[in-house]
C-alpha positions, 0 to 999 in steps of 0.5 A: 500500500502507498504511504498516506503522504504519497496518496494525499500529495496529489492535488486531484486526490485532495480535491476528490477527498474535499468534495466527498467531505463537503457532500458527506453532510448532504447525503449518507448514500455516497457520491457517484463517479459521474457526480465527481467528474461533473463537479471537478471537471476531470475526465472519468478515467482520471477520476476512476484512477484516483479513486482506486488509489484512494480505495487502496489507501482505505480513504474512501469506501465504495457502495455498488448499486447495479452498474453505479458506484457511490463513494464515501469518505473514510477519514481514519487513515488521515489520523496518521497525518494528523499525528505527524502534523499536530506537533508542528502546529501546536507549541508549548506556548499555545498550550499554556496561553495566559490571558495577560501574555496574549494581550501583551503580544500582537493581535496577529500572534494571539489570533494565530494561536487561538486559530490553531487551538480551535482547529486542533480541538475541532478535529479532535471533536469531529474525529471522536464524533465519527468514532461513536457507535451508530455514526 
């Protein structure tokens, strides 16, 4: 199996993952290949090739219905990326923010620290939510 970083390095595959993530809230039934082709403006053979790579990496699941295939996001393999990336986004200063220290620093630095902390917290909550039984 390809390294997860190699899989997500390709822009078209990232576009497909983003599309599946965006459509996940709209429908639990998945997204068809033709919908992906239409939305991204990429040829069907190209989309199919990238979906195979994503399937092999367990980043998408497929449901077959007659001659049609419907794809859904399976984000669990991205935990490896998150585990590797989060230490670069979170510093000890971010973990121990004191209000007076944040006020004395520039507004941009404080906003950046809050943004990173919020993104990490959002990811943790979203990931925990997806792992709940029945989700």
